[in-house]
C-alpha positions as CSV (number, residue, x, y, z in Angstrom):
1,M,-188.3,-147.6,15.7
2,A,-185.0,-148.2,17.5
3,K,-185.3,-151.9,17.0
4,Q,-185.2,-151.6,13.1
5,S,-182.1,-149.3,13.3
6,D,-180.4,-151.7,15.7
7,S,-181.2,-154.5,13.3
8,V,-179.4,-152.6,10.4
9,I,-176.4,-151.9,12.5
10,M,-176.1,-155.5,13.3
11,L,-176.4,-156.5,9.7
12,L,-173.6,-154.2,8.8
13,V,-171.4,-155.6,11.5
14,I,-172.0,-159.2,10.8
15,L,-171.4,-158.5,7.0
16,V,-168.0,-156.5,7.8
17,L,-167.0,-159.3,10.1
18,G,-167.8,-161.8,7.6
19,A,-165.7,-160.2,5.0
20,L,-162.8,-159.8,7.1
21,I,-163.0,-163.3,8.4
22,G,-163.3,-164.6,4.8
23,T,-160.4,-162.5,3.6
24,V,-158.1,-163.7,6.4
25,I,-159.0,-167.4,5.6
26,G,-158.4,-166.6,1.9
27,E,-155.0,-165.3,2.7
28,V,-154.1,-168.3,4.7
29,I,-155.3,-170.6,2.0
30,A,-153.2,-168.6,-0.5
31,T,-150.0,-168.8,1.9
32,M,-150.5,-172.5,2.3
33,A,-150.6,-173.2,-1.7
34,P,-147.9,-170.5,-3.0
35,G,-148.0,-170.4,-6.9
36,G,-151.0,-172.7,-7.4
37,T,-154.5,-172.4,-8.5
38,L,-155.9,-171.9,-4.9
39,E,-153.6,-168.9,-4.4
40,K,-155.1,-167.4,-7.6
41,I,-158.7,-168.1,-6.7
42,F,-158.5,-166.9,-3.1
43,S,-156.0,-163.9,-3.2
44,K,-156.6,-162.3,-6.4
45,G,-159.6,-159.6,-6.5
46,I,-160.5,-156.2,-7.1
47,S,-159.6,-153.2,-5.1
48,P,-162.2,-150.2,-5.8
49,G,-161.6,-146.9,-3.9
50,L,-159.8,-143.8,-4.0
51,S,-156.2,-144.0,-4.7
52,P,-154.4,-141.8,-3.9
53,P,-156.7,-140.2,-1.3
54,A,-158.3,-136.9,-2.2
55,T,-156.9,-133.9,-0.2
56,L,-158.9,-130.7,0.8
57,D,-156.3,-128.1,1.8
58,L,-157.9,-125.1,3.5
59,K,-154.4,-123.5,4.6
60,V,-155.5,-123.7,8.1
61,L,-156.8,-127.3,8.0
62,S,-155.9,-130.1,5.7
63,I,-158.4,-133.0,5.2
64,S,-157.7,-136.2,3.3
65,F,-160.5,-138.5,2.1
66,G,-159.9,-142.0,0.9
67,F,-160.9,-145.6,1.1
68,T,-160.0,-148.9,-0.6
69,V,-162.0,-152.1,-0.5
70,K,-160.5,-155.5,-1.4
71,I,-163.0,-157.8,-2.8
72,N,-162.0,-161.3,-3.5
73,F,-163.6,-164.9,-3.6
74,S,-163.0,-165.6,0.0
75,S,-164.5,-162.3,1.1
76,L,-167.7,-162.9,-0.9
77,L,-167.9,-166.3,0.6
78,G,-167.6,-164.7,4.1
79,I,-170.3,-162.1,3.3
80,G,-172.5,-164.9,2.2
81,L,-172.0,-167.0,5.3
82,A,-172.6,-163.9,7.5
83,L,-175.9,-163.4,5.6
84,L,-176.9,-166.8,6.4
85,L,-176.0,-166.4,10.0
86,Y,-178.0,-163.1,10.3
87,R,-181.0,-164.8,8.8
88,K,-180.8,-167.7,11.5
89,L,-180.7,-164.9,14.2
């Protein structure tokens, strides 16, 4: 049973790393081609999430909940490559 949960955790880690690496590569490409088509393709995306963060104020304790995910073409490519890598493992 632990083997399957380890596999799910490994998949999530690989997907997050793939998205991070893809985003960094996309930002580098966008920086190298400012104002061009490559910048539009690799740097523009959507950012779903909670903005501004939701706050729960209990007078004794204040907790803020929030997240934002930036999804662009390069991060999707990174996730796709991470999935291919995971399948090869």
